[in-house]
N, C-alpha and C positions, 0 to 999 in steps of 0.2 A: 256314659259319654265316650265316644271314640274320637281321638285327635290324630290328625295327620300333620307331620312337620315337614315342610319343604326346605331343603338345605343344599349345600354344595361342599361336601366335607373335605375335598382336596384343596379347597381355598381357605380352610380353617387355620388359625394360629392356635397355640396352646392356650391362649387367654380367651378363646371363643366361648361365649356364654351358652352355646347350644347344648353342651353336655350337662351342665348344671340344671338348665331349664328342663331338658328331657327327663332327667332322673327325678326331679321334683314332681313333674306331672305324673310319672309312673306311680309314685308313692301316694298321690292324692286320692282320697277315698271316693271322690265324686267321678273319677276318671276310670273307665273300664279298660281301655286299650290305648296305647300310643304307638303309632306307626311312623316310620321315617321314609321319605322318598328323596334320594339324593341325585342331583344333577350330575355328580361325578360318576355315577353308574351309567356306563354307555348304553345299557339296555333302556334307560329312561330318556335317551336323546329325542326320540320322536315326540314324547309327551311334552318335554320342555321346549320343543320347536313349535308346539301348538297343534299337533295332530290330534284331532278329536277322537279318533278311533284307537289311539295308542294304548297298549297295556301299560300298567304301572307296576314297577318292581319295588315292593315295599318290605321294609324290615319291621317286624313286630318286636318291640323292645321288651325283652324278658330278662335282661341282666343290666347291671350298672354300666353306663357308658363312660369312657374316658377318651381323651384326645389320642393317647397312645394305642388303645385297644380297638378303636372304632374302624380303622382301616380293614382289619380282619373280620370284625363283626359285620360290617356292611356287606360282605360277600354272601351273607345268609339271606339277603333280600330275595323274596319270591314274587312271582307274578301276582297281580292284584288279588287280594283275598276277598271272599264274598262277605264283606262287612260294611255296614253303613257308616260313613264318616259324618260326624256332627260339626266338627270344627277343623279348619286348616290354619296352621301357624305358618305364615309366610316369612321365612328367614333366609332369603336369597340375596346375595349381592348382585350388582349389575355385572354383565348385561342381561337384561330381561326383555324378551321379544314381545311386542305388542300383540302378536297373534296368540302367544301363550296366555297372556292376560285375558284376552277375549274368550279363548277356549276354556280356561279355568272357571270363568264366571258362568258360562253356559253349562259346563259339565257338572259343576258343583253348585248349582244355583240355589239349592236348599241348605247349603252350609254357611256357617259363619266363617268368614275369611279374615284373619287378624294378622297384620293391620289391613284395613279396608283397601282392597286393590283398586277400587274405582278411583281413588285419589292418589295412588302411589306415584304415578309418573309426574304429577304436579308437585306433590309434597316432598319427594326425594330428589327433585331437581334443584341444583344449586341456585337457580334463578328464583326460587320461591322466596328468598330473602327480600327480593324487590317488592313483595306484597306486604312486608311488615313496615309499620310506620314508627316503631320505637325500638330502642336498644340495638340498633344496627349501625355499623360504621358506614361511611360513604361507599356505595356500591353502584355498579353500572353494568348493564348487559352490553357486551362488545361483540359485534359480528364482523367487523372489518378493522384494518390497521389504523385508519383515521380515528376511530372511536377509542382504540387502545392508546394511541399517541396523545390524544386530547386529554384523556383521564390521567395519564402518567405525568403530563406537564404540571399537574397540580401537586402531586406528592408521590412517593414510592408506592407501588401497588403489587398485589399478587393477582395472578390470573388462574382461575379454577375452571377446568373443563366441567361442563354442566352435569354430566352423568358418571363421573369417575368417583372412586371412593378410596379411603386409606391413604390420602395424600398423593395418589398417582396423578402425574401430569401437571402438578401445580408449578407455576413459574413465578419467581419474584423479579420485579423490575426496580432497580435502585442503582444510583451512582452510574448511570449510563451503561449498566450491565444487566443481562438476563441470567438468572440463576435457576438451573433446572435441578431441583432437589439439593442435596449436599455436595454433589461432585461436579457436574458439568456446568460451565458458564460460558457466555459469549458476549461480545460487545453489542450494544443496542443496534447498531447498523446491521451487523450480521444477523441478529435476531429478527429484525424486520424482514430480511431476505428469507430467513428460515420460515417465518410465519406466512409469508406470501405464497409459499409452496406447501404449507401445512395448515391451511386456513380452517378454523373451526370457531364456533361461538364460545366465549368465555364469560364467566361472571368475574368482573374486575372489582377488587376490594382494596380500600386503602390499607397499606401495610401497617400493622400495629407493632411498634418497635420494642415494646417491653416483653418480648417473646420469652425471655429467660424466666419470667414469672409463671410461664406455663399456660397450657390450654386446659381450662376446667371443663370436664365432661360431667354433666348431670343426667342421670338416667331417671326417666319419669314413666311410671306404670299406672294406668287407670287414674291419671291426673295427680298421682302422689309421687313426689321425688323419693326414690329409694336410696340415694346416696350420690356422692360426688368424688371425682378423682382429679388430680392435677397431673397432666402429662407434660413433661419438660423435654426440650430438645437435647440431643447429645451435645457434648462440649463442642463449641464452635458452630453448631448447627442452627437452623431457623425453622425446622419442621418438627412438630410434636408427636405425630402419629407413631404408634408402636411399630408399624410396618416400615417406618423410616428411621428407626433407631431411638424413638422417644422412650423415656423412662417415666413410669407412673408412680404416684404416691397417693395415699388416702387424703381426702379433704372434707370439708363440711360446707353447708350452705349458709350464706350470710343474708342480710336483709335484701340486698340488691338481687341476689340469685332468686330469692323467693318472689320478688316483684316480677322478674322475667318469666318465671314459671306461671305465675298468676296471669300474666299477659298472654302467654302462649296457650294455656290450657283450654280456654273457650274456643280458640281457633281450631285446635286439633280435635276437640270434642265434637265440633260441628261437622268434622270429616270422619267421625267414628274411628279415630285412631286410639288404639289401646296403649301403645308404647312408643316412646321416642327418646332420642338422645340429643341434647343441645350442647354445643361447644362454645365456650366463652373465652375470648382473648382480651387482654388489657390494653386500653388505648393510651395515648400520650399523657392524659391527665389522670390516669390511675383507675378508670372505670372499666369494668368488664362489659364487653359487647358481644352480641351473637355473631359468631363467625361461620357456623354451620349447623344444620339440623339433619338428623338421620331418622328415617322411618322404615328402613328396610331391615337389614341384618344388624340390629343395634348391639353394640358392644358395651362393656362396662360392668356387667353383673359379676362375671368371674373374677376380675381384679378386686371388686368390692368384697367378695367372699374370701379371696386369698388374703386380704388385709384385715380379716377378722369379723366381717359382717356376715356371720354364719347363718343367719335366718333369711338372707336376701332371696334365695331361690324359693323358699317356702312362701315368703311374702308375694313373690311373683305369681306362683301358682294359685294362691288364695285370691289375689286380685283378678286373675284371669277368670276364675269361676264367677266372681261377683260381676265382672264385665259381661260375661256370656249370659248370666241370669237376667241382666237388664235388657239384653238383646232379644230375649224370647217373648 
């Protein structure tokens, strides 16, 4: 089996799971070769722009990869090798061009692409939460100021850009103030004026005030939860993302967590999704609710490994083989 991993290594943090996943796949007895194609390699720009005739510059993984070493190792990528690819692992953050998705589907039509890219735009969009009928706080798709204002009159809210990740672009509205991350803030009247010149659709969500209890990330692979982390905001903050200064610690799954996973699994299985991460925040009555779902470049495995779950990448690779065997 030959596997191609699509990534964007210059956007990685040290906690990115790409390195552990790649190393585990190289070691698996069922996998012959692992190749990496990075969007950060300028030679691959035509490919990631959707050029059907573009060459791919691939790195054949022949040594252990780490966050610190990969920048140099990536320079060894060569023009597409004459080898048949069986499976593509799609581990790209946004932005992802629709033309690229269409080209990938046609160019590698005989490959398994994991996660299923036919559903990526829908499932990785923040507005997907609107399709869920359980375990979700009050949410509303807002495409103009009147909708934002109407929702905010009910309770404090957060506004999430539909296709951002890592906490980028999230705004909290509370106490007649708009909070842009941890630093910038403005009065609501000024924010309205700002919004009217920077209009975009947002998923608006009721703000869950028990943020100091942290954001629980559960990583699910082939319908099995591999572990959970609690990510807490930095002192005085309200955002839990690692890229926003959040600090993570190991956690475990409780009864409600398992109920949420059991609810989500059939939905993602119907879309042929192998791996997803679900984030849970605590509402005002102490119940964790789904705040976000990630099906693109899902994080969490590396922190689990760092906190002592030493078999997590081996579990991932074994579950991937089981998943692919069922696809054939």
